[in-house]
C-alpha positions as CSV (number, residue, x, y, z in Angstrom):
1,M,20.0,15.6,-8.8
2,T,18.7,19.0,-8.0
3,Y,15.9,19.6,-5.5
4,N,13.2,20.3,-8.1
5,Q,14.0,17.0,-9.8
6,I,13.2,14.9,-6.7
7,P,9.7,13.3,-7.0
8,I,7.2,14.2,-4.3
9,L,5.2,11.4,-2.8
10,L,2.2,11.6,-0.5
11,S,1.1,8.8,1.9
12,I,-2.5,8.9,3.2
13,A,-2.5,6.3,5.9
14,G,-2.7,5.4,9.5
15,S,0.1,5.9,12.0
16,D,2.2,2.9,13.0
17,P,4.1,3.8,16.2
18,S,6.5,0.9,15.7
19,G,7.7,2.4,12.5
20,G,7.4,-0.6,10.3
21,A,4.1,-0.1,8.4
22,G,1.6,2.7,7.8
23,L,2.7,6.2,7.1
24,Q,6.0,5.7,8.9
25,G,6.8,2.7,6.7
26,D,5.7,4.6,3.6
27,L,7.9,7.6,4.4
28,K,10.9,5.2,4.9
29,T,10.1,3.6,1.5
30,F,9.9,7.0,-0.2
31,S,13.3,8.1,1.3
32,A,14.9,4.8,0.3
33,H,13.9,5.6,-3.3
34,E,15.3,9.1,-3.1
35,C,11.8,10.7,-3.1
36,Y,10.5,13.5,-0.9
37,G,7.8,12.1,1.3
38,M,4.7,13.7,2.9
39,A,2.0,12.2,5.0
40,V,-1.7,12.7,5.8
41,V,-2.8,10.9,9.0
42,T,-6.1,9.0,8.9
43,A,-5.9,7.2,12.2
44,I,-3.8,6.7,15.3
45,T,-3.1,3.0,16.0
46,V,-1.9,1.3,19.1
47,Q,0.4,-1.5,17.9
48,N,3.9,-3.0,18.0
49,T,5.5,-5.9,16.1
50,T,3.2,-8.4,17.8
51,G,0.0,-6.9,16.4
52,V,-2.6,-4.1,16.5
53,L,-4.3,-3.5,19.8
54,K,-6.7,-0.7,18.9
55,Y,-7.1,2.4,16.8
56,T,-8.9,5.7,16.7
57,P,-9.7,7.2,13.3
58,L,-9.4,11.0,12.7
59,E,-12.4,13.0,11.8
60,A,-13.0,13.2,8.1
61,N,-12.9,17.0,8.0
62,L,-9.4,16.9,9.5
63,V,-8.2,14.3,6.9
64,A,-9.6,16.5,4.2
65,A,-8.0,19.6,5.6
66,Q,-4.6,18.0,5.6
67,I,-5.0,17.0,2.0
68,S,-6.2,20.4,1.0
69,A,-3.3,22.2,2.7
70,L,-0.7,20.0,0.9
71,L,-2.3,20.2,-2.6
72,N,-2.4,24.0,-2.3
73,D,1.4,24.1,-1.7
74,L,3.2,20.8,-2.5
75,V,1.5,18.8,-5.2
76,P,2.8,15.2,-5.1
77,N,3.8,13.4,-8.3
78,C,2.0,10.3,-7.0
79,I,-0.2,9.5,-4.0
80,K,-0.3,6.2,-2.1
81,I,-3.4,5.5,0.0
82,G,-3.3,2.9,2.7
83,M,-5.4,2.5,5.9
84,I,-8.4,4.8,5.8
85,G,-10.4,3.4,8.7
86,T,-13.9,4.8,8.1
87,I,-16.5,5.3,5.3
88,D,-16.5,9.0,6.1
89,N,-12.7,9.2,5.5
90,A,-13.1,7.3,2.2
91,L,-15.7,9.8,1.0
92,A,-13.6,12.8,2.2
93,I,-10.5,11.5,0.4
94,K,-12.5,10.9,-2.8
95,Q,-13.8,14.5,-2.7
96,S,-10.4,15.9,-2.0
97,L,-8.7,14.0,-4.8
98,K,-11.3,14.0,-7.5
99,N,-9.3,16.6,-9.6
100,Y,-5.9,15.2,-8.7
101,P,-4.1,14.9,-12.1
102,Y,-1.5,12.1,-11.4
103,D,-1.4,8.5,-10.3
104,L,-3.1,7.1,-7.2
105,V,-1.9,3.8,-5.7
106,L,-4.5,2.2,-3.4
107,D,-3.4,-0.4,-0.9
108,P,-6.8,-1.4,0.6
109,V,-5.8,-2.0,4.2
110,L,-8.7,-3.8,5.9
111,T,-7.3,-6.3,8.4
112,P,-3.6,-6.7,9.5
113,T,-1.9,-10.0,9.6
114,Q,-1.9,-9.8,13.4
115,G,-4.5,-8.0,15.5
116,I,-7.9,-6.4,15.2
117,S,-9.6,-5.1,12.1
118,L,-8.4,-1.7,10.8
119,S,-11.7,-0.8,9.1
120,S,-15.3,0.0,10.0
121,T,-18.1,-2.2,8.8
122,G,-18.9,-1.5,5.2
123,L,-15.6,0.2,4.3
124,E,-15.0,-2.3,1.5
125,N,-18.2,-1.0,-0.3
126,A,-17.1,2.6,0.2
127,L,-13.7,1.8,-1.4
128,I,-15.5,0.2,-4.3
129,D,-17.8,3.2,-4.8
130,S,-15.2,6.0,-4.1
131,L,-11.5,5.3,-4.4
132,I,-11.1,2.2,-6.5
133,P,-12.4,4.0,-9.6
134,L,-9.9,6.9,-9.0
135,S,-6.8,4.6,-8.7
136,R,-4.1,3.8,-11.3
137,I,-3.6,0.5,-9.5
138,V,-5.1,-1.3,-6.5
139,T,-2.8,-3.7,-4.6
140,P,-4.9,-6.1,-2.4
141,N,-3.5,-9.2,-0.8
142,I,-5.5,-12.4,-1.1
143,Y,-7.5,-11.6,2.1
144,E,-8.4,-8.1,1.0
145,A,-9.2,-9.3,-2.5
146,S,-11.6,-11.8,-1.0
147,V,-13.4,-9.2,1.1
148,L,-13.6,-6.7,-1.7
149,T,-15.0,-9.1,-4.2
150,K,-17.1,-11.1,-1.8
151,T,-15.6,-14.4,-3.1
152,P,-13.8,-17.2,-1.3
153,L,-10.1,-16.8,-0.4
154,A,-8.0,-17.5,-3.6
155,K,-5.8,-20.6,-3.5
156,T,-4.5,-20.4,-7.1
157,T,-3.4,-17.7,-9.5
158,E,-6.4,-18.4,-11.7
159,E,-8.7,-17.5,-8.8
160,M,-6.6,-14.3,-8.2
161,V,-7.2,-13.4,-11.8
162,V,-11.0,-13.8,-11.4
163,Q,-10.9,-11.5,-8.3
164,G,-8.8,-9.0,-10.2
165,K,-11.3,-8.9,-13.1
166,I,-14.1,-8.2,-10.6
167,L,-12.2,-5.2,-9.3
168,L,-11.6,-4.0,-12.9
169,N,-15.4,-4.1,-13.3
170,Y,-15.6,-1.9,-10.2
171,G,-13.6,0.7,-12.1
172,A,-9.9,-0.1,-11.3
173,K,-7.5,0.6,-14.1
174,A,-5.2,-2.2,-12.9
175,V,-5.1,-4.6,-10.0
176,L,-2.1,-6.4,-8.5
177,V,-3.3,-9.2,-6.3
178,T,-0.4,-10.1,-4.1
179,G,0.1,-13.8,-3.3
180,G,2.7,-13.8,-0.6
181,D,0.3,-15.6,1.8
182,L,-0.1,-18.6,-0.6
183,S,2.1,-21.7,-0.2
184,G,5.1,-22.1,-2.5
185,P,7.0,-19.4,-4.3
186,P,5.2,-16.0,-3.9
187,V,3.3,-15.0,-7.0
188,D,1.7,-11.6,-7.6
189,V,-0.7,-11.3,-10.4
190,L,-1.3,-8.1,-12.4
191,I,-4.7,-7.9,-14.0
192,E,-5.4,-5.2,-16.6
193,K,-8.0,-5.0,-19.3
194,G,-7.4,-7.7,-21.8
195,K,-4.2,-9.1,-20.2
196,T,-2.6,-10.6,-17.1
197,Q,1.0,-11.0,-15.9
198,N,2.5,-13.1,-13.2
199,F,5.4,-11.8,-11.1
200,I,7.1,-14.8,-9.5
201,G,9.5,-14.1,-6.6
202,E,11.6,-16.1,-4.2
203,R,10.4,-16.6,-0.6
204,V,12.8,-15.0,1.9
205,N,13.3,-17.0,5.1
206,T,12.6,-14.3,7.7
207,R,9.8,-13.6,10.2
208,H,10.3,-9.9,9.7
209,T,7.6,-9.1,7.2
210,H,5.6,-6.4,9.1
211,G,4.6,-3.7,6.6
212,T,5.6,-5.6,3.4
213,G,2.3,-4.7,1.7
214,C,2.8,-1.0,2.6
215,A,6.4,-1.1,1.4
216,L,5.5,-2.8,-2.0
217,S,2.7,-0.4,-2.9
218,S,4.8,2.6,-1.8
219,A,7.7,1.5,-3.9
220,I,5.5,1.0,-6.9
221,A,4.3,4.6,-6.3
222,C,7.9,5.9,-6.3
223,H,8.7,4.3,-9.6
224,L,5.4,5.5,-11.2
225,A,6.3,9.0,-10.0
226,K,9.7,8.7,-11.7
227,G,8.0,7.8,-15.0
228,A,8.3,4.0,-15.1
229,E,5.7,1.9,-16.9
230,L,3.4,-0.1,-14.5
231,A,4.9,-3.5,-15.1
232,D,8.5,-2.1,-14.7
233,A,7.5,-0.3,-11.6
234,I,6.2,-3.5,-10.1
235,N,9.3,-5.4,-11.0
236,L,11.6,-2.8,-9.6
237,A,9.5,-2.6,-6.4
238,K,9.5,-6.3,-5.9
239,H,13.3,-6.6,-6.4
240,W,13.8,-3.8,-3.8
241,L,11.5,-5.4,-1.3
242,S,13.1,-8.8,-1.7
243,S,16.5,-7.2,-0.9
244,A,15.0,-5.4,2.1
245,L,13.5,-8.6,3.4
246,C,16.9,-10.4,3.0
247,A,18.5,-7.7,5.2
248,A,15.7,-7.6,7.8
249,D,17.3,-10.0,10.2
250,G,20.3,-7.7,10.4
251,L,18.2,-5.0,12.1
252,K,17.9,-7.1,15.2
253,L,15.1,-4.9,16.5
254,T,12.6,-7.3,18.0
255,Q,11.5,-10.8,19.0
256,G,8.2,-10.1,17.2
257,R,7.5,-9.7,13.5
258,G,9.7,-6.8,12.6
259,P,9.8,-4.8,9.4
260,P,12.0,-5.2,6.3
261,N,15.2,-3.1,6.3
262,H,14.1,-0.2,4.2
263,F,17.6,1.3,4.2
264,F,19.7,-1.8,3.4
265,E,21.4,0.1,0.6
266,F,22.5,2.9,2.9
267,W,23.2,1.2,6.3
268,N,26.1,-1.1,6.8
C-alpha cells in the first residue's frame, strides 16, 4: 500500500483524556483500520474510566476554522462526527461541511453511560435541523434515539425500527439504532428507505466497554472510505469491535470501565 492509497479519515469530536472514547478513541480506530486519522476538537472534557465530570466546549468559530484549514489541505475520504456539545457548534459544522462531497457518519453523542450530559439544551433539535440531513448514516444508541425522536426508550427491535423511520423522515439517508443496552443478545437495526436489517451479535463478558459507540461508528466510517457498501461496512465494523472487546481485559488498564483493545491485531 502506497501513501496515496491510504484512506484519510477525520473525526470531529470532543477530547477524552483517558484515551478510550472521543477523538482519541476515533484516531485509534482509524489507525487500527490502516487509515490516516485527523481530528477537529469540539470540546475539552474532564473524564476518566469512571465517568465524565465536566466539559468546556470550544467556540464555534474555532471549530469552523479547524475544519476549514483541513479541507483546504487534506480532504478526508470520510468524516465521523461525534460529540458536538453546543447548538452553535452544530450550525458551524453544517456550514463548514455543506459542500463536502463524501460520506458523513454521525454518532449523535448526547449523554455518556456514566457522568454528566455532554450536550447543551436543545442540541437534539439542532442535530435534526442541521447535521442529520447531511449524513450518510446516523448511529444513535437506544437512549439517543429516544431523545432525538421524543419517544419512549425502545425495548424491542420493532420500536427501534419506528425510531429509525422517524429519523429517516428528518432527512437521514440511513439509521443504525444500536441495541447493546437491551437485554439478551445485542441487536443493531439498520433502517433505510423501504427496508430494515438486523445485525445480531454475541454479548462479550467484559466491563471494558468505554467508547464502544465511538469505535463502532468510526470503524463503519473506515470501511465506507475504503469503498464498502453500507451493510458490509457495518458487518465488518461489528466483527472488529467484538474482537476488540474480547481482548479488552488483556489491557489491564483500570478498575473502572476501560476501553476495548483497539490494537488487538497488532499487540501481543
